[in-house]
N, C-alpha and C positions, 0 to 999 in steps of 0.2 A: 166878375169876382177877381180880386187881386191875389197875387201870389206872394206879396211881401207882407211880413208881419208888421203891424202898426202899433201894437200894444199887447197888454195882458189883461185878462179877466179871470180872477180866481186861479191863477197859475196856468191858464190855457192861452195859447197864442190867439190873437185877434187879427182879423183881416178885414179890409174894406170889401163890401160885396158888389161894388160897381153901381149901386142904386142909392147911395147916400146912407146906407146902413152898414152894419158890421156882422161878421160871423166869427164864431170861435171854433177852434179845432179841438173837438172832444173825442178822444179815443180814435183819432184818425178820420173823423167825419166832420164836415162843416155844419154848424148849427147856427141858425139866425139868432142874433141877440136882440131882445126887445128894446125899443127906444128908451124905456124907463130904466134900463141898465147901462145906457151909454155913459152916464156920469160916473159909473164905477170902473170903467176901463182906464187902465194906467197906460196912457200914450207915452211911448218911450223912444220913438225914432223920429229923426228930423224930417224925413220925407213925408210924414203924415200931416194933413191939413184938416182939422176938425170942421165939419159942416156947421153953418150957423143954425141956431135953433129957429125952426120955422122956415128955413131956407128952402129954395126950390129943390135941392137935392135930397132933402129930408122927406121921407115918406111915412105914411101912416101904417100901423100894424096891419090893418085890413088889406091895404094894397100889397103888403109883403106876403101875407098868407093866402089871400085870394079866397073866393067862395068855396074852392075845393077843400080848404082846411076844415071848415065846419062839416061838410059832407063826409070827409074822411074820419073825423072824430065820431060822428054819429054811427058810421059803419063799423068802426072799431068797437064801439060800445055794444052794438047789436051782435057782432061776431063773438066778442069776449063774454057775453052774457051779463055784463056789468051795466050800471047806470051811469049816465053822464054826471060829472061832478057838478054840484050846485052849491054856490056860495051866495045866493041871493042876487047874483049878477047875471041873470038869464042863463045860468048853467055854464058860464065862462070861468076859466081858471083866473085867479087874481093876477093883476099885472106884475106883481113882484115875483112870480114863479116863471121859470124858463123851461120850455119843452125840450126833452132829450129824445134821441132816435127811438128808444123803446116805447115812447108814448108817455113816459112818466114826466112829472113836472117837479122841478127842484127850486128851492129857495135857500140861500146860504144865510144861516143865523149868526154864525161866528166863523171868521176866517181862521184857517190853520196856518201854522208857520213852518211846519216840517216838510218833508219831501212827499212826493206823490208816488203811490205804489204802482208796481207793474202787475200784469195779470198773473205772473208766476209767484208773486210774493204772498206770504201768509200775513194776515193782518188781524189785529185785535180791535173790535169795535163794539159800541153799545147801540142797541136799537130798541125803540119803544114804538108800538103800533096800535092804532085804534081803527075800529070799523066805522065809526060815526063822524069823527072830526078830530083835529089836533087838540090834545088835552081833553078829549071827550069822555063820555061815560062808559063807552064800550071798549075798554082796553083789551086787546087781543094778545099782545106780547110785550114783555118787559125783560129784556135779556141784556145783562151787562157783562162786558169782557168776553164776548164770543170771539173765538179764534178759528179762522179757516183760510184756505187759499182763495184769493180773489176770483180765480177762474172757476171755483166750485159754486159760486153764488148765482142766483137767477139774473136774467139780463138787466133788469132795472137797477138792482142793487150793485151788480158788477160795474155797470157804467157809472154809477155814483161814486163807488170806491176808487175807480180808476181816474176820476177827475177831482178827488179831494186831497187836501194836504193833511198831514197828521195834526190833530187838534181841531180840525174843522167840524162844525155841526151843521147839518142840513135837515130841512123838512122836505119830504117827498110825497107827492100824491101819486100813487102807483097807477099803472094802466088799468083800465076796466077789467073786471073779472077776478081780481085778487080780493081775498077775504080781508086782509089788512090793507085798507085803502089809504090811510094817513100814517106816515112813518117819520120818526125823527132818528137820525143816525149821527153818531159821533165817531170819527176815526181816532182811536186811542193811540195805536202804534203800528209800526211795520215790524214784524217779528224776524 
């Protein structure tokens, strides 16, 4: 794992992980970046050398996560009382979603251009949530202009807000056990 920043992804610092892949610094923790997102990294430092596609240094996502990842996901689903997310892809999360430390999966729909809030900031955000699927039939919440301190939110929403820029829109698949399983969040402003 490298200590030098090689680029940026959605406002987060990106580091080489020492195995041909990349990690982002999300709220102080290193999170693996799926290979499908590598093209979205803005490489901005001369010391970085991009690995060639299909090169020996490039590894498959399975090699990165290992067999323990599937077991951990199943255990989390059992403990949380929730069901594994199914998208017709053998229960796997779609490739364009990125896993965060809370167990939530995020996909950026629209990049923001404003600043990133701190845990002590009060933010205004919109959020819509469904129990069945994104844009599904079972809408559980549709709240526009909610204002609260970032630190007062649940773990998965707090980690999302702390890594979003003002104006950004994300889709989030919450960790197992939450009634609202599919959420779309837009960070409107930092108050």
